[in-house]
C-alpha positions in Angstrom: 149.0 70.7 72.1 151.2 71.7 74.9 154.9 70.7 74.6 157.1 69.2 77.3 160.6 70.4 77.1 163.4 68.0 78.0 167.0 68.2 78.9 168.5 64.9 77.8 171.2 63.4 80.0 172.5 60.1 78.4 174.5 58.2 81.0 174.1 54.6 79.7 176.4 53.1 77.2 174.1 51.4 74.8 171.6 54.1 73.8 170.7 52.5 70.5 168.5 49.9 72.0 164.8 51.0 71.8 163.8 49.5 75.1 166.9 50.8 77.0 166.1 52.8 80.0 167.9 56.2 80.1 167.8 59.1 82.5 165.8 62.1 81.6 165.3 65.4 83.4 161.7 66.4 82.5 161.1 70.1 82.8 157.5 71.2 82.6 156.6 74.7 81.4 155.6 77.3 84.0 152.3 77.5 85.8 150.9 80.0 83.4 151.0 77.4 80.6 149.9 74.5 82.7 147.1 76.1 84.8 144.7 73.3 84.0 147.2 70.8 85.5 147.9 72.9 88.6 144.2 73.3 89.3 143.5 69.6 89.3 146.4 68.7 91.6 149.8 70.0 92.6 152.6 68.6 90.4 154.1 66.6 93.1 155.8 63.2 93.3 152.5 61.3 93.2 151.4 63.1 90.0 154.8 62.3 88.4 154.4 58.6 89.4 151.0 58.5 87.8 152.4 60.1 84.7 155.2 57.6 84.4 153.0 54.5 85.1 150.8 55.4 82.2 153.6 55.5 79.6 153.5 52.8 76.8 156.2 50.2 76.3 157.4 46.9 77.7 159.8 48.6 80.2 158.3 50.4 83.1 159.6 54.0 83.5 161.3 54.6 86.9 160.8 57.7 89.0 164.0 58.9 90.6 163.3 62.3 92.2 160.9 65.2 91.9 162.1 68.8 92.0 160.4 72.1 92.6 158.6 73.9 89.7 157.1 70.6 88.6 160.4 69.1 87.2 161.3 65.5 87.9 164.1 63.0 87.1 163.3 59.6 85.7 164.5 56.6 83.7 162.5 55.9 80.5 163.0 54.6 77.0 163.4 56.8 73.9 159.9 55.7 72.8 158.4 56.8 76.1 160.2 60.2 75.9 159.0 60.7 72.4 155.4 59.9 73.5 155.7 62.7 76.1 157.2 65.1 73.5 154.5 64.6 70.8 151.5 62.6 71.9 150.7 63.6 75.4 147.5 65.4 76.0 147.9 67.6 79.2 144.2 67.4 80.0 144.8 63.8 81.0 147.8 64.4 83.2 146.4 62.4 86.1 144.6 59.8 84.1 147.1 56.9 84.0 145.9 54.2 86.3 143.0 56.4 87.5 139.6 54.7 86.9 137.4 57.5 88.2 134.7 59.1 86.1 136.6 62.3 86.0 139.8 60.6 84.7 138.0 58.4 82.2 136.3 61.4 80.6 139.0 64.0 80.8 137.1 65.8 83.5 134.2 66.2 81.1 136.3 67.9 78.4 134.2 66.6 75.5 130.8 67.4 77.1 128.6 70.3 76.2 126.1 71.0 79.0 123.2 73.4 78.4 122.0 75.4 81.5 118.6 76.9 81.2 118.3 79.5 84.0 118.9 83.2 84.7 122.2 83.5 82.7 125.8 83.7 83.9 128.4 86.2 85.1 131.2 86.3 82.4 134.7 87.0 83.6 134.5 84.9 86.8 137.5 82.5 87.5 135.1 79.5 87.4 134.4 80.2 83.7 137.9 80.9 82.5 138.9 79.1 79.3 142.7 79.1 79.7 144.4 76.0 78.4 141.2 74.4 77.1 141.1 72.8 73.7 138.8 73.8 71.0 135.0 73.2 71.3 133.7 70.0 69.8 133.1 70.4 66.0 129.5 69.3 66.4 128.7 72.6 68.3 126.4 74.9 66.3 125.5 77.5 68.9 126.3 81.2 69.2 127.1 83.9 71.7 124.1 86.3 71.3 125.1 90.0 71.8 123.0 92.2 74.1 123.3 94.8 76.7 126.9 94.9 78.1 127.5 91.6 76.3 129.3 91.3 73.0 129.5 88.1 70.9 133.1 87.6 71.9 132.3 87.7 75.6 131.9 83.9 75.7 135.7 83.9 76.4 136.8 83.4 72.8 140.5 84.1 72.5 143.3 83.5 70.0 146.4 81.9 71.4 149.7 82.1 69.4 152.9 80.4 70.5 156.3 80.2 69.0 157.6 76.9 67.6 161.0 75.9 69.0 162.2 75.0 65.6 162.2 78.6 64.4 161.6 81.9 66.2 160.2 83.2 63.0 157.6 80.5 62.5 154.3 81.2 64.2 152.6 78.0 65.2 148.8 78.3 66.0 147.7 76.8 69.3 145.4 73.7 68.9 142.2 75.6 69.6 143.0 78.6 67.4 140.1 81.1 67.6 138.0 78.6 69.5 139.4 78.4 73.0 136.5 78.6 75.3 134.8 77.4 78.4 131.4 79.1 77.8 130.9 78.3 74.1 127.4 79.7 73.7 125.0 82.1 75.4 121.5 83.2 74.4 118.7 85.1 76.1 114.9 84.8 75.7 112.4 87.5 76.6 110.1 88.0 73.6 107.4 85.6 74.7 107.2 87.0 78.2 106.6 90.5 76.8 103.9 89.3 74.4 102.1 87.5 77.2 102.3 90.6 79.3 100.7 92.6 76.6 97.5 90.4 76.7 97.4 89.1 80.3 97.6 90.7 83.7 101.0 89.2 84.3 104.0 91.4 85.2 107.2 90.4 83.4 108.6 93.9 83.6 112.4 93.9 84.0 113.8 95.1 87.3 116.1 98.1 87.2 119.1 95.8 87.6 118.1 93.5 84.8 120.2 93.4 81.7 118.8 92.3 78.3 121.6 89.9 77.5 122.9 86.5 78.8 124.4 88.3 81.8 123.0 87.1 85.1 121.5 89.7 87.6 119.9 87.2 89.9 122.8 84.9 90.8 120.9 81.6 90.5 122.1 80.8 87.0 125.7 81.7 87.8 125.6 79.4 90.9 124.1 76.5 88.9 126.4 76.9 85.9 129.5 76.9 88.1 128.2 73.9 90.1 127.8 71.9 86.9 131.0 72.9 85.2 133.0 75.5 87.1 136.8 75.2 87.0 138.7 74.8 90.2 139.1 78.0 92.2 141.2 78.1 95.4 141.0 80.2 98.5 137.2 80.5 98.6 137.0 80.6 102.4 134.9 77.9 104.0 134.3 74.4 102.5 138.1 73.6 102.7 138.8 76.8 100.7 138.3 75.4 97.2 135.4 75.2 94.8 135.1 73.1 91.6 132.2 72.0 89.4 131.0 68.5 88.7 132.6 68.4 85.2 135.3 71.1 85.5 136.6 70.9 81.9 133.2 70.6 80.2 131.8 73.3 77.9 128.9 75.4 79.0 126.0 76.7 76.9 124.0 79.3 78.7 120.3 79.9 78.0 118.9 82.8 80.0 115.1 82.3 80.0 114.2 83.6 83.5 114.1 87.2 84.6 111.7 88.4 87.4 109.9 85.1 86.7 110.1 82.3 84.1 107.8 82.4 81.1 107.0 78.9 79.9 107.2 79.9 76.2 110.6 81.4 76.7 111.9 78.3 78.6 110.5 76.1 75.8 112.3 78.3 73.2 115.5 77.8 75.2 115.0 74.0 75.0 114.5 74.2 71.2 117.6 76.3 70.8 119.7 74.0 73.1 118.6 71.0 71.0 119.4 72.7 67.8 122.8 74.0 69.0 124.0 70.5 69.9 124.2 70.3 73.7 124.8 66.8 75.1 122.8 67.3 78.4 120.4 70.0 79.7 120.4 71.0 83.3 117.1 72.5 84.5 117.0 73.9 88.0 113.6 75.4 87.5 110.4 74.3 89.2 107.3 73.6 87.1 103.7 72.4 87.5 102.6 69.0 86.2 101.2 68.5 82.7 102.1 70.6 79.7 104.8 72.7 81.2 108.0 73.8 79.5 110.2 71.3 81.3 108.0 68.4 80.4 107.5 69.4 76.7 111.0 70.6 76.2 112.4 67.5 77.9 110.2 65.3 75.7 111.7 66.8 72.5 115.2 66.6 74.0 115.0 62.9 74.9 113.7 62.1 71.4 117.0 63.6 70.1 119.0 61.5 72.6 119.6 64.4 75.0 119.1 63.7 78.7 117.4 66.4 80.8 118.2 66.6 84.5 115.5 68.6 86.4 115.0 69.7 90.0 112.3 68.1 92.1 111.5 71.4 93.7 111.7 72.9 97.2 108.1 72.4 98.4 108.9 69.6 100.8 108.1 67.8 102.8 104.4 68.2 102.0 104.2 70.3 98.8 103.9 69.2 95.2 106.9 67.8 93.3 108.0 69.5 90.1 109.2 67.9 86.9 107.2 64.7 87.2 107.5 63.6 83.6 109.1 60.1 83.3 111.5 61.1 80.5 113.1 63.6 82.9 115.8 62.6 85.5 114.3 64.3 88.6 116.7 65.1 91.4 115.9 65.6 95.1 118.3 67.1 97.6 120.2 65.7 100.6 122.9 66.8 103.1 126.7 66.3 102.9 129.0 64.9 105.5 130.2 68.5 106.1 129.4 71.3 108.5 130.8 74.6 109.6 131.2 74.8 113.4 132.1 77.4 115.9 132.2 77.1 119.7 130.3 79.6 121.8 131.4 79.9 125.4 128.6 81.1 127.5 129.8 83.3 130.4 128.2 85.1 133.3 130.4 87.8 134.8 128.5 88.1 138.1 128.3 84.4 138.9 131.7 83.4 137.3 130.5 80.2 135.5 130.5 79.2 131.9 129.2 76.5 129.5 130.1 75.8 125.9 127.8 75.0 123.1 128.4 74.3 119.4 126.8 76.6 116.8 126.9 76.4 113.0 127.2 79.2 110.5 127.7 80.0 106.8 129.0 83.5 107.5 132.4 83.0 106.0 132.9 86.7 105.7 132.0 87.5 109.3 134.5 89.7 111.0 134.5 90.0 114.8 137.4 90.2 117.2 138.5 86.7 118.2 138.0 85.9 121.9 136.0 89.1 122.2 133.2 89.2 124.8 129.7 90.0 123.5 126.6 90.5 125.6 123.3 88.8 125.0 120.2 90.9 124.3 117.5 89.4 126.6 114.9 92.1 126.0 111.4 90.5 126.1 112.8 87.1 125.4 110.8 83.9 126.0 111.5 80.3 124.8 109.2 77.3 124.2 111.0 74.0 124.8 108.2 72.1 123.0 108.4 74.0 119.8 112.0 75.2 120.2 111.0 78.8 119.2 112.0 82.1 120.7 109.2 84.4 121.5 110.4 87.4 119.5 110.8 88.5 115.9 113.9 90.7 116.3 111.9 93.8 115.7 111.9 95.2 119.2 113.5 98.4 120.4 116.7 99.2 118.5 118.7 100.3 121.5 118.5 96.8 123.1 120.1 95.2 120.1 123.1 97.5 119.6 126.3 95.5 119.6 124.8 92.5 121.3 124.0 88.8 120.4 120.3 88.7 119.4 118.3 85.5 119.5 115.5 85.5 116.8 112.4 83.5 116.3 112.6 83.2 112.5 115.1 83.9 109.8 113.3 86.7 108.0 114.0 89.1 110.8 117.7 88.2 111.1 118.8 90.9 108.6 116.6 93.4 110.4 118.3 92.7 113.7 121.8 92.9 112.1 121.4 96.0 109.9 118.4 97.9 111.3 119.0 97.0 115.0 122.8 97.1 114.9 123.2 93.7 116.5 126.7 92.1 116.6 125.4 88.6 115.8 122.2 86.7 115.5 121.3 83.2 116.7 118.5 81.1 115.2 117.3 77.6 116.1 118.1 75.4 113.2 115.0 73.4 112.7 114.7 71.0 109.7 112.4 73.5 108.0 114.9 76.4 108.2 117.3 76.6 105.3 120.5 78.1 106.5 121.3 81.3 104.6 124.6 82.7 103.5 124.0 86.4 104.0 127.5 87.3 102.7 127.7 90.1 105.3 130.3 91.2 107.8 128.1 90.1 110.7 127.6 86.5 111.6 124.3 84.5 111.8 124.6 81.4 113.9 122.3 78.4 114.1 121.8 76.2 117.2 120.3 72.7 117.3 117.3 71.8 119.5 119.5 70.4 122.3 121.9 73.4 122.2 118.9 75.8 122.3 117.7 74.2 125.5 121.2 74.6 127.1 121.3 78.2 125.9 117.8 78.9 127.3 118.7 77.4 130.7 121.8 79.6 130.8 119.9 82.8 129.9 117.3 82.1 132.6 119.8 81.9 135.4 122.6 84.3 134.3 122.5 87.8 135.6 124.8 89.3 133.0 124.9 86.8 130.1 127.6 87.0 127.4 129.6 84.8 125.1 133.0 84.3 123.5 132.7 83.0 120.0 135.5 81.1 118.2 136.2 81.3 114.5 134.3 79.0 112.2 135.9 75.7 111.2 135.0 73.3 108.4 134.4 69.7 109.6 134.1 66.8 107.2 133.3 63.1 107.7 130.3 63.7 109.9 127.8 61.0 110.4 125.1 60.1 109.5 125.1 61.4 106.0 123.5 61.9 103.6 120.1 62.8 105.0 117.1 63.9 102.9 116.6 67.6 103.1 113.3 68.7 104.6 112.6 71.2 101.8 113.1 68.6 99.0 109.8 67.9 97.3 108.3 64.4 97.6 106.7 62.2 95.1 103.0 61.4 95.1 101.1 58.1 95.4 98.8 59.4 92.8 101.3 58.6 90.0 102.4 55.2 88.7 106.1 56.0 88.8 108.3 57.0 91.7 109.7 60.5 91.8 112.2 61.9 92.5 114.5 59.5 90.7 117.7 60.2 92.7 119.0 62.4 95.5 122.3 64.4 95.4 123.9 67.0 97.7 121.8 70.1 97.8 122.4 71.6 101.3 125.0 74.4 101.8 126.5 74.1 98.3 129.3 76.6 97.6 129.5 78.0 94.1 130.1 81.2 92.2 127.9 84.2 92.7 127.4 87.7 91.3 130.7 89.6 91.7 131.0 93.0 93.2 132.5 95.6 90.8 135.0 93.9 88.5 135.9 91.1 90.9 137.0 87.8 89.3 135.7 85.7 92.1 132.6 85.7 94.3 131.1 82.7 96.1 127.9 81.9 98.0 126.3 79.0 99.8 122.9 78.1 98.6 120.5 75.2 99.4 117.9 73.6 97.2 117.2 71.0 94.6 118.5 73.6 92.2 121.9 73.0 93.7 121.6 69.2 93.5 120.5 69.1 89.9 123.7 70.4 88.2 125.8 67.9 90.1 123.8 65.1 88.6 123.8 66.8 85.2 127.6 66.8 85.3 127.6 63.0 86.0 125.1 62.4 83.2 127.3 64.3 80.8 130.4 62.3 81.6 128.5 59.0 81.5 127.3 60.0 78.0 130.9 60.7 77.0 131.9 57.3 78.3 129.0 55.5 76.7 128.0 57.6 73.6 125.5 55.0 72.3 123.4 54.9 75.4 120.0 56.5 75.4 118.8 58.9 78.1 116.8 56.1 79.6 119.9 53.8 79.8 121.9 56.6 81.5 119.0 57.1 84.0 118.9 53.4 84.6 122.6 53.2 85.3 122.4 56.0 87.8 119.2 54.7 89.6 120.1 50.9 89.7 123.5 51.6 91.2 122.4 54.3 93.7 123.0 53.6 97.4 120.1 53.4 99.9 122.6 53.5 102.8 124.3 56.4 104.6 128.0 56.5 105.6 127.3 54.5 108.7 125.8 51.6 106.7 122.3 52.3 107.8 119.3 53.2 105.7 119.3 56.8 104.7 117.1 58.9 107.0 114.7 61.6 106.3 114.7 65.0 108.1 112.5 63.5 110.9 114.9 60.6 111.7 112.7 58.1 110.1 113.9 55.9 107.2 113.5 57.8 104.0 111.0 56.3 101.5 111.4 56.2 97.7 109.0 59.2 97.6 111.7 61.2 99.4 114.9 59.8 97.9 114.0 57.9 94.8 116.5 55.1 94.2 118.9 56.6 96.8 122.1 58.6 96.8 123.9 58.9 93.5 127.0 56.8 93.1 128.9 57.8 89.9 131.7 55.3 90.3 129.3 52.4 90.0 127.1 54.0 87.4 130.1 54.0 85.1 129.8 50.2 84.6 126.3 49.1 85.8 126.4 45.7 84.2 122.7 45.8 83.2 120.4 48.7 82.3 116.7 49.1 81.5 116.1 50.9 78.2 112.9 52.6 77.0 112.5 55.1 74.1 108.7 54.8 73.3 107.5 57.6 75.7 104.2 59.2 74.8 103.9 62.9 75.3 101.4 63.8 78.0 101.5 60.3 79.4 102.9 61.1 82.8 101.7 57.8 84.3 103.8 55.7 82.0 102.3 52.5 83.2 103.9 50.4 80.4 107.3 52.0 80.6 110.4 49.9 81.3 111.2 52.1 84.3 114.0 51.4 86.9 111.4 51.6 89.7 108.0 50.0 90.3 104.7 51.1 91.6 101.9 48.5 92.2 98.4 48.7 93.4 97.2 45.5 95.2 93.6 44.7 96.3 93.4 41.9 98.9 94.0 38.5 97.3 95.0 40.0 94.0 98.2 39.2 92.2 99.9 41.8 90.0 102.5 40.9 87.4 105.0 43.6 86.3 107.5 43.0 83.4 110.9 44.5 83.2 113.5 44.1 80.4 117.2 44.1 81.2 120.1 44.6 78.8 123.8 43.7 79.2 125.9 46.8 78.6 129.2 46.7 80.4 131.3 43.9 81.6 134.9 44.6 80.7 135.6 42.0 79.5 132.4 39.9 79.1 132.6 36.3 80.2 132.5 33.8 77.3 129.7 31.6 78.5 127.0 33.2 80.6 126.1 35.8 83.2 124.0 34.8 86.3 122.1 37.4 88.3 120.7 35.9 91.5 117.5 37.4 93.0 117.8 38.3 96.7 114.8 38.9 98.9 116.6 41.3 101.2 114.4 44.4 101.4 110.8 43.1 101.1 108.2 43.9 103.8 106.9 40.8 105.6 103.4 41.7 104.6 104.3 41.3 101.0 105.2 38.4 98.8 107.4 39.0 95.7 108.3 36.3 93.2 111.0 37.1 90.7 113.3 34.8 88.7 117.0 34.7 88.6 118.4 36.0 85.3 120.7 34.0 83.2 122.2 35.6 80.1 123.5 32.9 77.7 126.3 34.8 76.0 127.4 31.8 73.9 124.0 32.0 72.2 124.2 35.8 72.0 121.5 36.5 74.6 122.1 40.0 76.1 118.5 41.0 76.6 116.0 39.3 79.0 112.4 40.2 79.9 111.2 38.9 83.2 107.9 38.8 85.1 107.7 40.0 88.7 104.7 39.0 90.8 103.4 40.9 93.8 100.8 39.7 96.3 99.9 40.3 99.9 100.6 37.9 102.6 98.1 39.7 104.8 95.0 40.7 103.0 93.9 43.0 105.9 96.8 45.3 105.3 96.1 48.8 104.0 98.3 51.7 103.3 101.7 51.9 101.4 104.6 49.5 101.6 108.1 50.3 100.5 111.0 48.1 99.5 113.4 47.2 96.7 114.3 44.3 94.5 117.9 43.2 94.2 119.8 41.0 91.8 123.5 40.3 92.3 125.9 38.9 89.7 128.0 35.9 90.6 129.9 35.7 87.3 133.6 34.9 87.4 135.6 38.1 88.2 132.5 40.2 88.5 131.1 39.5 92.0 130.2 43.1 92.7 127.7 43.9 89.9 124.1 44.3 91.1 120.9 45.8 90.0 118.4 47.4 92.5 114.9 48.6 91.8 112.9 50.5 94.5 109.2 49.7 94.6 106.0 51.1 96.2 103.0 48.9 96.8 99.7 50.6 97.5 97.4 48.2 99.4 
C-alpha cells in the first residue's frame, strides 16, 4: 500500500487528547508514485477537501491551504493522521462523499472483464498497470505465449520499495509479482484451421496477422480500451482525454477473430473465459440467430453467474439484429451530445461575396494552413436537392482534384480523391446512413448536413471562382437533442416474443485506443458501431456486479433496463434517425442510466432459461410483448423483488401504477404493489391485463408501464417496463 509521508507541526498545547485537532502538513509522494491519482483528477483543493471529509472520527478535519505538488495543510486528530498513514487505499482517493458508480466500486478495481475479439495491443498507455494492486485471488487465467508475445507481456512486473524504518529492509509492494492491468490473454485458431481443411471457407491468416493475442485489426484494441482503458491525456479531439468505462478494472483478452470469426473458436473463448474466472464478458461480435457461439457461450456463462453483454449489430435500420438470445444483454447504439465542428467560409474572388456554413469532421490529425484559401473542384459536378447526393464518385480526372476541395457522392471514394487524386480536402453529405470515418490521415474529410449542402450547392452554382477558408476543428458538447438512435443500429423483430435490443448506449464517434505505429505508446481512433456501445455497458455491468455480488445476470439486466431513460436531454422522447419517436425495437428500454441502476429498488429475476428457447414466453423479462386479437384479453405475469432501499422502511413499500405511456387504443390493467416488510414480504407476483379499446385496430402499438414508489424518504424510486402489443 502506498504511504503518505507527513511533516508534523504541533502547535496546540494539549496534544494528548485523542480528539484534539492539530495542524499537519501532508506531503504526497511524487507523480510517479501516484499516477493513478493524478489520472483520475488533479490533486487540487477540491480533492483535498474530499479526502478530509471522508476521514473517521467525531471531529471534522479542517482544510487550511493547498500547495503545489499535491501538498496541503490541514487540522486533524492523531487518529485521522494515523488512518492516512496506515489504512488509506490510494485507489479510493476521491471516494469520500462520492456516491457515483465509479467511486463506490473503486473505478472497477475488483472487476475482471473478459473481451472476446481480435486481441489487444500490449504496451499502450491505456493498458498500463502502474500503481494497480494485485489481481483478485480468484483469477485462474494465463498469458498464452505466441508470436512476438511472451507470457510476461501481460504487464506483469515486480515492484520493490524501501521501508522508511530501515534502508536495508526491502519491503515488497502490495501486488508483488502480480501488478497488472491485462491479467490474461489467450488466442484461438485451431478450430478455424480444421474447418478450412474440410470446407471451402478461407480462414488463412493475412500477412500482417500474428499468431498470438496481439491485435492486428484494431477492433479488439478499441473495444478493450473502451471497456477498461486507463485515462490518457492529450489525445486530440473529444476534449483531449480518453478513459474506459471501468478504468481500474482487470482485462482478460481472448483473441478468437482473425480474417473472420470461427464460431467454434469463439465458443472455446467463452469456455476459457468462464474457466478463468471472469466476472463479465464483453462480446462486440455479430452473430446469426439460433445456435451461434454468442448464444451458446452466453448460455453457459449465465449459468455460472457471468453476465454477457453483446452487440446488437450494425445492420440497421432494416437488417437483422444479432445476439437475440434472452440471456444476453443486447446493446444498440446512439449518439452523444458532442460533435466536432469547423466553419467553412465560402468565398468568390470575382464577385466578392461570402457565406459561412458549418461542417463536421473526425480528422483530428488533419494539417492545413489556418486561414488558407482553397479552391473548389467543380469538374462535372451535379447535385440533387431531393436525394442530397452529388453526381460524382470522385474518380474523375486527377488534374482537376490536385490541391482542391473535392465534393464526393459517397464515402468509399473519399480516400481515392485524397490520395490518388491529390485533393486537399473532401466534403461528403452526412446522411443518417453514412457513418463518419476517422481516416487518421493528414488530409481532412468534412461532412455537411442536408441544409448546409443546399447552401453549398447554391453557392457553387453562382460563384465564378469558388473557394473556401476552413477554420480549425473544435469540440462542442452539450448539444441537443441527444441521444438519438443511430441509423446503423440493428432493430428488433416483431417475430420474437421479447424486445431486443435491451438498451442503448453511446456508439457514434467513440474515441479509443488503436493500433500504434512503430513503438508508439499511444494511438487513438474514432469508430462508430454497436461494438463501441457494448463495452461501455459491459463496464457498467461489471461495476454493478462488484456493488451487488449476489445479484444474478438477470437481476443486473433488470436494474439497467427498468431504470433506463426514454427521454433525451431536452426532456422529450428519444428520437430515431428519421426524427420520429424511437420505438422499443430501436432503443429497447432506453438510454442507460448507471447512477439509477446502482439502486433500482426492485428487480425482475429469472434463472430458468432453456437453451435454444429464444422466444422465452414464460421468462420474467423486464419488457413485455403481447399479441391481441380483437376482443381478446391477455394476462401477463411479472415477479418483482425488493433489492435495494438503503435503509429499508420498517413497515411497507408502496409502488403506485401510473398510466402515463399507454396508447389510447389500448387498455392496460395493473395493480399497485404493496410490500409488507413487517411480514417479511419482499417478492410479489402481479398480473397485467392487456385488451384493445378499439377492436378495429391493426398493427403494432408501443408504450411502457410505470410504477413509482411513494415510501417515506424514497420518492424517486420507479420501475419502467417497455411493451409491444401486436394487434
